[in-house]
N, CA, C and O atoms as a GROMACS GRO file, in nm:
protein
  468
    1MET      N    1  -0.119   0.589  -1.608
    1MET     CA    2  -0.103   0.510  -1.480
    1MET      C    3  -0.262   0.563  -1.425
    1MET      O    4  -0.333   0.644  -1.485
    2SER      N    5  -0.291   0.503  -1.312
    2SER     CA    6  -0.411   0.600  -1.227
    2SER      C    7  -0.375   0.673  -1.118
    2SER      O    8  -0.272   0.647  -1.055
    3ALA      N    9  -0.446   0.758  -1.091
    3ALA     CA   10  -0.410   0.847  -0.943
    3ALA      C   11  -0.361   0.717  -0.823
    3ALA      O   12  -0.254   0.705  -0.763
    4GLY      N   13  -0.455   0.652  -0.819
    4GLY     CA   14  -0.480   0.532  -0.727
    4GLY      C   15  -0.350   0.435  -0.720
    4GLY      O   16  -0.295   0.394  -0.618
    5ALA      N   17  -0.319   0.410  -0.847
    5ALA     CA   18  -0.179   0.266  -0.842
    5ALA      C   19  -0.026   0.388  -0.795
    5ALA      O   20   0.079   0.342  -0.750
    6THR      N   21  -0.046   0.528  -0.818
    6THR     CA   22   0.081   0.559  -0.704
    6THR      C   23   0.062   0.588  -0.578
    6THR      O   24   0.160   0.586  -0.504
    7ASP      N   25  -0.085   0.624  -0.520
    7ASP     CA   26  -0.108   0.635  -0.418
    7ASP      C   27  -0.023   0.536  -0.351
    7ASP      O   28  -0.030   0.423  -0.400
    8PRO      N   29   0.082   0.556  -0.216
    8PRO     CA   30   0.094   0.450  -0.119
    8PRO      C   31   0.023   0.348  -0.057
    8PRO      O   32   0.021   0.225  -0.056
    9ALA      N   33  -0.036   0.441  -0.004
    9ALA     CA   34  -0.182   0.361   0.097
    9ALA      C   35  -0.262   0.267   0.034
    9ALA      O   36  -0.300   0.160   0.081
   10LEU      N   37  -0.291   0.325  -0.102
   10LEU     CA   38  -0.356   0.239  -0.205
   10LEU      C   39  -0.290   0.152  -0.284
   10LEU      O   40  -0.341   0.100  -0.382
   11GLN      N   41  -0.152   0.129  -0.238
   11GLN     CA   42  -0.078  -0.007  -0.283
   11GLN      C   43  -0.046  -0.084  -0.187
   11GLN      O   44  -0.004  -0.193  -0.223
   12LEU      N   45  -0.050  -0.070  -0.107
   12LEU     CA   46  -0.094  -0.148   0.027
   12LEU      C   47  -0.132  -0.160   0.101
   12LEU      O   48  -0.081  -0.186   0.209
   13GLN      N   49  -0.299  -0.138   0.060
   13GLN     CA   50  -0.419  -0.145   0.157
   13GLN      C   51  -0.434  -0.279   0.131
   13GLN      O   52  -0.399  -0.289   0.013
   14GLY      N   53  -0.478  -0.426   0.183
   14GLY     CA   54  -0.518  -0.510   0.193
   14GLY      C   55  -0.408  -0.612   0.304
   14GLY      O   56  -0.368  -0.566   0.412
   15ASN      N   57  -0.378  -0.724   0.264
   15ASN     CA   58  -0.355  -0.843   0.342
   15ASN      C   59  -0.234  -0.908   0.247
   15ASN      O   60  -0.231  -0.937   0.127
   16TRP      N   61  -0.152  -0.916   0.338
   16TRP     CA   62   0.022  -0.940   0.287
   16TRP      C   63   0.027  -1.058   0.427
   16TRP      O   64  -0.024  -1.051   0.539
   17SER      N   65   0.135  -1.191   0.347
   17SER     CA   66   0.197  -1.267   0.418
   17SER      C   67   0.374  -1.182   0.428
   17SER      O   68   0.453  -1.110   0.366
   18LEU      N   69   0.358  -1.238   0.519
   18LEU     CA   70   0.496  -1.167   0.611
   18LEU      C   71   0.597  -1.280   0.508
   18LEU      O   72   0.538  -1.370   0.449
   19THR      N   73   0.693  -1.269   0.499
   19THR     CA   74   0.795  -1.391   0.438
   19THR      C   75   0.900  -1.299   0.480
   19THR      O   76   0.934  -1.254   0.371
   20LYS      N   77   0.970  -1.244   0.563
   20LYS     CA   78   1.103  -1.228   0.557
   20LYS      C   79   1.095  -1.090   0.735
   20LYS      O   80   1.001  -1.026   0.782
   21VAL      N   81   1.216  -1.101   0.770
   21VAL     CA   82   1.228  -1.036   0.906
   21VAL      C   83   1.338  -0.984   0.902
   21VAL      O   84   1.386  -1.006   1.013
   22ALA      N   85   1.436  -0.904   0.821
   22ALA     CA   86   1.561  -0.891   0.831
   22ALA      C   87   1.575  -0.999   0.745
   22ALA      O   88   1.494  -1.014   0.653
   23ASN      N   89   1.695  -1.097   0.769
   23ASN     CA   90   1.727  -1.211   0.715
   23ASN      C   91   1.703  -1.333   0.723
   23ASN      O   92   1.747  -1.430   0.663
   24VAL      N   93   1.607  -1.315   0.828
   24VAL     CA   94   1.547  -1.410   0.840
   24VAL      C   95   1.373  -1.463   0.812
   24VAL      O   96   1.281  -1.382   0.822
   25ALA      N   97   1.350  -1.598   0.778
   25ALA     CA   98   1.225  -1.645   0.684
   25ALA      C   99   1.126  -1.623   0.808
   25ALA      O  100   1.136  -1.676   0.919
   26ALA      N  101   1.034  -1.540   0.765
   26ALA     CA  102   0.897  -1.542   0.863
   26ALA      C  103   0.867  -1.659   0.872
   26ALA      O  104   0.901  -1.728   0.776
   27PRO      N  105   0.778  -1.744   1.009
   27PRO     CA  106   0.727  -1.839   0.971
   27PRO      C  107   0.564  -1.854   0.895
   27PRO      O  108   0.494  -1.760   0.857
   28LYS      N  109   0.534  -1.998   0.888
   28LYS     CA  110   0.430  -1.968   0.781
   28LYS      C  111   0.306  -1.912   0.885
   28LYS      O  112   0.262  -1.957   0.991
   29GLY      N  113   0.270  -1.794   0.803
   29GLY     CA  114   0.128  -1.804   0.861
   29GLY      C  115   0.121  -1.616   0.963
   29GLY      O  116   0.032  -1.573   1.038
   30ALA      N  117   0.257  -1.549   0.917
   30ALA     CA  118   0.288  -1.462   0.980
   30ALA      C  119   0.264  -1.368   0.871
   30ALA      O  120   0.326  -1.367   0.764
   31SER      N  121   0.133  -1.256   0.917
   31SER     CA  122   0.102  -1.172   0.854
   31SER      C  123   0.066  -1.028   0.852
   31SER      O  124   0.081  -0.978   0.964
   32MET      N  125   0.021  -0.938   0.758
   32MET     CA  126   0.034  -0.822   0.765
   32MET      C  127  -0.078  -0.778   0.674
   32MET      O  128  -0.096  -0.818   0.559
   33MET      N  129  -0.171  -0.668   0.755
   33MET     CA  130  -0.224  -0.605   0.704
   33MET      C  131  -0.248  -0.458   0.698
   33MET      O  132  -0.289  -0.416   0.806
   34PHE      N  133  -0.238  -0.379   0.618
   34PHE     CA  134  -0.284  -0.271   0.567
   34PHE      C  135  -0.424  -0.181   0.602
   34PHE      O  136  -0.512  -0.183   0.516
   35LEU      N  137  -0.439  -0.130   0.682
   35LEU     CA  138  -0.601  -0.115   0.708
   35LEU      C  139  -0.560   0.064   0.631
   35LEU      O  140  -0.456   0.119   0.595
   36ALA      N  141  -0.717   0.108   0.633
   36ALA     CA  142  -0.668   0.291   0.652
   36ALA      C  143  -0.603   0.369   0.688
   36ALA      O  144  -0.575   0.480   0.642
   37ASP      N  145  -0.558   0.295   0.818
   37ASP     CA  146  -0.535   0.403   0.927
   37ASP      C  147  -0.420   0.368   0.999
   37ASP      O  148  -0.361   0.447   1.072
   38ARG      N  149  -0.373   0.196   0.972
   38ARG     CA  150  -0.293   0.175   1.077
   38ARG      C  151  -0.217   0.005   1.002
   38ARG      O  152  -0.238  -0.017   0.883
   39VAL      N  153  -0.171  -0.052   1.048
   39VAL     CA  154  -0.089  -0.190   0.977
   39VAL      C  155  -0.107  -0.250   1.096
   39VAL      O  156  -0.087  -0.184   1.198
   40GLU      N  157  -0.154  -0.405   1.103
   40GLU     CA  158  -0.189  -0.508   1.169
   40GLU      C  159  -0.043  -0.564   1.139
   40GLU      O  160   0.013  -0.526   1.037
   41MET      N  161   0.022  -0.655   1.227
   41MET     CA  162   0.095  -0.791   1.220
   41MET      C  163   0.080  -0.889   1.340
   41MET      O  164   0.038  -0.885   1.455
   42SER      N  165   0.127  -0.969   1.267
   42SER     CA  166   0.101  -1.095   1.378
   42SER      C  167   0.223  -1.261   1.302
   42SER      O  168   0.200  -1.325   1.199
   43VAL      N  169   0.331  -1.280   1.392
   43VAL     CA  170   0.423  -1.364   1.362
   43VAL      C  171   0.361  -1.511   1.446
   43VAL      O  172   0.426  -1.616   1.448
   44GLY      N  173   0.292  -1.503   1.479
   44GLY     CA  174   0.192  -1.681   1.564
   44GLY      C  175   0.135  -1.628   1.676
   44GLY      O  176   0.024  -1.674   1.702
   45CYS      N  177   0.196  -1.511   1.779
   45CYS     CA  178   0.143  -1.542   1.883
   45CYS      C  179   0.118  -1.368   1.907
   45CYS      O  180   0.021  -1.336   1.838
   46ASN      N  181   0.148  -1.303   1.947
   46ASN     CA  182   0.102  -1.116   1.980
   46ASN      C  183   0.094  -1.060   1.849
   46ASN      O  184   0.171  -1.067   1.753
   47THR      N  185  -0.064  -0.975   1.873
   47THR     CA  186  -0.030  -0.841   1.740
   47THR      C  187   0.023  -0.786   1.736
   47THR      O  188   0.059  -0.749   1.848
   48ILE      N  189   0.106  -0.698   1.594
   48ILE     CA  190   0.164  -0.580   1.637
   48ILE      C  191   0.095  -0.470   1.502
   48ILE      O  192   0.068  -0.480   1.383
   49SER      N  193   0.089  -0.353   1.628
   49SER     CA  194  -0.004  -0.236   1.546
   49SER      C  195   0.094  -0.095   1.548
   49SER      O  196   0.184  -0.068   1.628
   50ALA      N  197   0.054  -0.030   1.453
   50ALA     CA  198   0.161   0.044   1.383
   50ALA      C  199   0.076   0.168   1.243
   50ALA      O  200   0.004   0.150   1.145
   51VAL      N  201   0.131   0.276   1.303
   51VAL     CA  202   0.046   0.369   1.234
   51VAL      C  203   0.135   0.441   1.108
   51VAL      O  204   0.192   0.548   1.134
   52PRO      N  205   0.146   0.385   0.977
   52PRO     CA  206   0.237   0.462   0.886
   52PRO      C  207   0.178   0.561   0.809
   52PRO      O  208   0.062   0.579   0.772
   53ILE      N  209   0.360   0.667   0.782
   53ILE     CA  210   0.314   0.724   0.748
   53ILE      C  211   0.423   0.719   0.607
   53ILE      O  212   0.545   0.710   0.600
   54LEU      N  213   0.300   0.729   0.488
   54LEU     CA  214   0.353   0.717   0.347
   54LEU      C  215   0.399   0.806   0.263
   54LEU      O  216   0.409   0.918   0.312
   55GLY      N  217   0.427   0.796   0.167
   55GLY     CA  218   0.504   0.890   0.027
   55GLY      C  219   0.538   0.818  -0.055
   55GLY      O  220   0.576   0.701  -0.056
   56PRO      N  221   0.522   0.904  -0.141
   56PRO     CA  222   0.601   0.765  -0.294
   56PRO      C  223   0.773   0.722  -0.189
   56PRO      O  224   0.842   0.788  -0.112
   57GLY      N  225   0.781   0.566  -0.246
   57GLY     CA  226   0.867   0.500  -0.172
   57GLY      C  227   0.938   0.549  -0.071
   57GLY      O  228   1.059   0.565  -0.091
   58PHE      N  229   0.869   0.592   0.092
   58PHE     CA  230   0.896   0.658   0.188
   58PHE      C  231   0.802   0.565   0.267
   58PHE      O  232   0.697   0.513   0.230
   59VAL      N  233   0.847   0.560   0.354
   59VAL     CA  234   0.738   0.490   0.494
   59VAL      C  235   0.796   0.464   0.564
   59VAL      O  236   0.886   0.382   0.553
   60ARG      N  237   0.753   0.550   0.703
   60ARG     CA  238   0.797   0.503   0.870
   60ARG      C  239   0.660   0.482   0.942
   60ARG      O  240   0.554   0.495   0.881
   61PHE      N  241   0.668   0.446   1.093
   61PHE     CA  242   0.597   0.387   1.124
   61PHE      C  243   0.601   0.449   1.285
   61PHE      O  244   0.693   0.430   1.364
   62ARG      N  245   0.506   0.509   1.305
   62ARG     CA  246   0.496   0.548   1.470
   62ARG      C  247   0.408   0.452   1.538
   62ARG      O  248   0.355   0.355   1.484
   63ASP      N  249   0.398   0.484   1.646
   63ASP     CA  250   0.262   0.437   1.748
   63ASP      C  251   0.307   0.316   1.762
   63ASP      O  252   0.209   0.242   1.761
   64VAL      N  253   0.393   0.262   1.773
   64VAL     CA  254   0.407   0.098   1.745
   64VAL      C  255   0.362   0.037   1.860
   64VAL      O  256   0.389   0.098   1.964
   65ILE      N  257   0.320  -0.034   1.867
   65ILE     CA  258   0.219  -0.111   1.992
   65ILE      C  259   0.204  -0.234   1.992
   65ILE      O  260   0.139  -0.265   1.892
   66ALA      N  261   0.244  -0.370   2.087
   66ALA     CA  262   0.225  -0.500   2.088
   66ALA      C  263   0.153  -0.525   2.204
   66ALA      O  264   0.167  -0.476   2.315
   67THR      N  265   0.048  -0.637   2.150
   67THR     CA  266  -0.020  -0.723   2.300
   67THR      C  267   0.105  -0.789   2.347
   67THR      O  268   0.208  -0.818   2.286
   68LYS      N  269   0.066  -0.807   2.478
   68LYS     CA  270   0.182  -0.867   2.551
   68LYS      C  271   0.133  -1.027   2.636
   68LYS      O  272   0.141  -1.043   2.758
   69MET      N  273   0.088  -1.118   2.552
   69MET     CA  274   0.087  -1.272   2.566
   69MET      C  275   0.214  -1.318   2.593
   69MET      O  276   0.310  -1.252   2.555
   70THR      N  277   0.231  -1.430   2.657
   70THR     CA  278   0.339  -1.502   2.670
   70THR      C  279   0.345  -1.578   2.542
   70THR      O  280   0.243  -1.619   2.488
   71CYS      N  281   0.464  -1.596   2.494
   71CYS     CA  282   0.454  -1.699   2.355
   71CYS      C  283   0.580  -1.790   2.386
   71CYS      O  284   0.637  -1.787   2.496
   72ALA      N  285   0.622  -1.875   2.273
   72ALA     CA  286   0.715  -1.927   2.287
   72ALA      C  287   0.847  -1.860   2.236
   72ALA      O  288   0.852  -1.811   2.123
   73PRO      N  289   0.968  -1.858   2.333
   73PRO     CA  290   1.056  -1.805   2.324
   73PRO      C  291   1.099  -1.783   2.167
   73PRO      O  292   1.090  -1.667   2.126
   74ASP      N  293   1.136  -1.866   2.092
   74ASP     CA  294   1.173  -1.807   1.908
   74ASP      C  295   1.043  -1.744   1.875
   74ASP      O  296   1.070  -1.703   1.762
   75ILE      N  297   0.970  -1.722   1.888
   75ILE     CA  298   0.807  -1.642   1.814
   75ILE      C  299   0.857  -1.474   1.911
   75ILE      O  300   0.867  -1.369   1.847
   76GLN      N  301   0.882  -1.478   2.053
   76GLN     CA  302   0.870  -1.360   2.150
   76GLN      C  303   1.026  -1.333   2.067
   76GLN      O  304   1.015  -1.216   2.030
   77VAL      N  305   1.101  -1.360   2.042
   77VAL     CA  306   1.212  -1.305   1.958
   77VAL      C  307   1.179  -1.265   1.812
   77VAL      O  308   1.214  -1.155   1.772
   78LEU      N  309   1.115  -1.349   1.733
   78LEU     CA  310   1.055  -1.281   1.620
   78LEU      C  311   1.009  -1.130   1.614
   78LEU      O  312   1.030  -1.030   1.545
   79GLU      N  313   0.918  -1.175   1.751
   79GLU     CA  314   0.794  -1.069   1.759
   79GLU      C  315   0.887  -0.941   1.784
   79GLU      O  316   0.871  -0.849   1.703
   80THR      N  317   1.002  -0.919   1.905
   80THR     CA  318   1.078  -0.824   1.948
   80THR      C  319   1.159  -0.788   1.795
   80THR      O  320   1.177  -0.668   1.782
   81GLN      N  321   1.201  -0.860   1.700
   81GLN     CA  322   1.300  -0.830   1.546
   81GLN      C  323   1.191  -0.736   1.470
   81GLN      O  324   1.216  -0.635   1.404
   82VAL      N  325   1.059  -0.794   1.495
   82VAL     CA  326   0.958  -0.713   1.407
   82VAL      C  327   0.955  -0.571   1.444
   82VAL      O  328   0.986  -0.473   1.376
   83VAL      N  329   0.905  -0.580   1.580
   83VAL     CA  330   0.895  -0.406   1.632
   83VAL      C  331   1.053  -0.366   1.632
   83VAL      O  332   1.043  -0.243   1.623
   84ASP      N  333   1.165  -0.388   1.635
   84ASP     CA  334   1.306  -0.297   1.594
   84ASP      C  335   1.314  -0.294   1.469
   84ASP      O  336   1.431  -0.271   1.436
   85ALA      N  337   1.229  -0.310   1.360
   85ALA     CA  338   1.227  -0.404   1.251
   85ALA      C  339   1.188  -0.221   1.203
   85ALA      O  340   1.250  -0.122   1.164
   86LEU      N  341   1.025  -0.267   1.240
   86LEU     CA  342   0.972  -0.078   1.173
   86LEU      C  343   1.003   0.018   1.234
   86LEU      O  344   0.934   0.120   1.223
   87SER      N  345   1.120   0.015   1.318
   87SER     CA  346   1.112   0.154   1.353
   87SER      C  347   1.256   0.185   1.301
   87SER      O  348   1.322   0.288   1.313
   88ARG      N  349   1.300   0.017   1.213
   88ARG     CA  350   1.431   0.122   1.157
   88ARG      C  351   1.400   0.119   0.970
   88ARG      O  352   1.491   0.104   0.889
   89VAL      N  353   1.281   0.134   0.940
   89VAL     CA  354   1.260   0.111   0.801
   89VAL      C  355   1.210   0.313   0.756
   89VAL      O  356   1.163   0.411   0.814
   90VAL      N  357   1.245   0.288   0.660
   90VAL     CA  358   1.253   0.415   0.589
   90VAL      C  359   1.203   0.451   0.426
   90VAL      O  360   1.167   0.551   0.364
   91THR      N  361   1.222   0.318   0.398
   91THR     CA  362   1.155   0.311   0.215
   91THR      C  363   1.106   0.168   0.170
   91THR      O  364   1.157   0.058   0.189
   92MET      N  365   1.021   0.195   0.121
   92MET     CA  366   0.923   0.058   0.039
   92MET      C  367   0.982   0.057  -0.069
   92MET      O  368   1.056   0.135  -0.127
   93GLN      N  369   0.929  -0.068  -0.095
   93GLN     CA  370   0.926  -0.098  -0.284
   93GLN      C  371   0.825  -0.192  -0.290
   93GLN      O  372   0.844  -0.296  -0.228
   94VAL      N  373   0.714  -0.178  -0.356
   94VAL     CA  374   0.615  -0.294  -0.445
   94VAL      C  375   0.673  -0.325  -0.566
   94VAL      O  376   0.702  -0.218  -0.619
   95GLY      N  377   0.700  -0.405  -0.626
   95GLY     CA  378   0.779  -0.492  -0.694
   95GLY      C  379   0.715  -0.605  -0.782
   95GLY      O  380   0.611  -0.658  -0.743
   96ALA      N  381   0.773  -0.643  -0.896
   96ALA     CA  382   0.652  -0.736  -0.939
   96ALA      C  383   0.599  -0.882  -0.878
   96ALA      O  384   0.669  -0.947  -0.801
   97GLY      N  385   0.503  -0.914  -0.911
   97GLY     CA  386   0.405  -1.025  -0.844
   97GLY      C  387   0.377  -0.980  -0.693
   97GLY      O  388   0.370  -1.057  -0.598
   98ASP      N  389   0.363  -0.858  -0.689
   98ASP     CA  390   0.307  -0.782  -0.489
   98ASP      C  391   0.368  -0.845  -0.418
   98ASP      O  392   0.313  -0.915  -0.334
   99ILE      N  393   0.528  -0.837  -0.432
   99ILE     CA  394   0.618  -0.859  -0.354
   99ILE      C  395   0.670  -0.688  -0.327
   99ILE      O  396   0.713  -0.597  -0.397
  100LEU      N  397   0.627  -0.715  -0.137
  100LEU     CA  398   0.649  -0.567  -0.066
  100LEU      C  399   0.781  -0.590   0.065
  100LEU      O  400   0.800  -0.671   0.156
  101SER      N  401   0.852  -0.468   0.010
  101SER     CA  402   1.012  -0.491   0.026
  101SER      C  403   1.012  -0.334   0.129
  101SER      O  404   0.961  -0.234   0.081
  102PHE      N  405   1.068  -0.330   0.260
  102PHE     CA  406   1.058  -0.254   0.371
  102PHE      C  407   1.225  -0.216   0.410
  102PHE      O  408   1.292  -0.291   0.481
  103TYR      N  409   1.275  -0.101   0.357
  103TYR     CA  410   1.419  -0.107   0.336
  103TYR      C  411   1.447  -0.023   0.527
  103TYR      O  412   1.358   0.004   0.607
  104ASP      N  413   1.592  -0.003   0.542
  104ASP     CA  414   1.580   0.112   0.628
  104ASP      C  415   1.713   0.208   0.560
  104ASP      O  416   1.744   0.195   0.442
  105GLY      N  417   1.760   0.271   0.621
  105GLY     CA  418   1.851   0.380   0.572
  105GLY      C  419   2.010   0.326   0.508
  105GLY      O  420   2.106   0.389   0.463
  106VAL      N  421   1.993   0.236   0.522
  106VAL     CA  422   2.164   0.180   0.460
  106VAL      C  423   2.127   0.088   0.397
  106VAL      O  424   2.210  -0.002   0.386
  107ASN      N  425   1.977   0.065   0.320
  107ASN     CA  426   1.890  -0.006   0.209
  107ASN      C  427   1.921  -0.135   0.258
  107ASN      O  428   1.979  -0.206   0.176
  108ASP      N  429   1.891  -0.197   0.395
  108ASP     CA  430   1.932  -0.345   0.391
  108ASP      C  431   1.727  -0.435   0.414
  108ASP      O  432   1.617  -0.391   0.447
  109LEU      N  433   1.750  -0.490   0.397
  109LEU     CA  434   1.612  -0.533   0.402
  109LEU      C  435   1.567  -0.576   0.554
  109LEU      O  436   1.633  -0.647   0.630
  110GLN      N  437   1.428  -0.513   0.584
  110GLN     CA  438   1.370  -0.526   0.725
  110GLN      C  439   1.281  -0.620   0.730
  110GLN      O  440   1.279  -0.716   0.808
  111LEU      N  441   1.188  -0.588   0.627
  111LEU     CA  442   1.087  -0.662   0.598
  111LEU      C  443   1.026  -0.670   0.493
  111LEU      O  444   1.010  -0.570   0.422
  112GLY      N  445   0.976  -0.801   0.458
  112GLY     CA  446   0.948  -0.853   0.309
  112GLY      C  447   0.820  -0.931   0.327
  112GLY      O  448   0.808  -1.028   0.402
  113ALA      N  449   0.719  -0.876   0.245
  113ALA     CA  450   0.594  -1.002   0.166
  113ALA      C  451   0.567  -1.022   0.106
  113ALA      O  452   0.659  -1.007   0.025
  114VAL      N  453   0.455  -1.074   0.037
  114VAL     CA  454   0.410  -1.082  -0.040
  114VAL      C  455   0.244  -1.080  -0.027
  114VAL      O  456   0.196  -1.131   0.075
  115ARG      N  457   0.129  -1.006  -0.154
  115ARG     CA  458   0.030  -0.956  -0.124
  115ARG      C  459  -0.062  -1.154  -0.134
  115ARG      O  460  -0.013  -1.253  -0.189
  116THR      N  461  -0.180  -1.146  -0.067
  116THR     CA  462  -0.252  -1.215  -0.063
  116THR      C  463  -0.404  -1.241  -0.073
  116THR      O  464  -0.472  -1.180   0.010
  117GLN      N  465  -0.459  -1.308  -0.145
  117GLN     CA  466  -0.553  -1.310  -0.195
  117GLN      C  467  -0.712  -1.315  -0.106
  117GLN      O  468  -0.818  -1.317  -0.168
   0.00000   0.00000   0.00000
């Protein structure tokens, strides 16, 4: 296995389609993009940004911020849930088929995504 394959930052870099926020399906078009120094997410209205701190199987997000546009009430609720989920995430797993899962300290799924081309 190459060094890049085990580097979590390289594993995550790129575009992901957000599929789950806690136990709720994310709306079509919800996205997550890992850049060199941050992650940006959208569930349909505002942009949520955070700085990931990564290790093998470990992740924390700091400096979580979001734009403040007025959105549809259901989207605003989901955006709040995303921000809350980011504060609870402590572990991650990249599974077969490029399925990405972020878990809290009691192993409950907080965010799920699948890599997009």
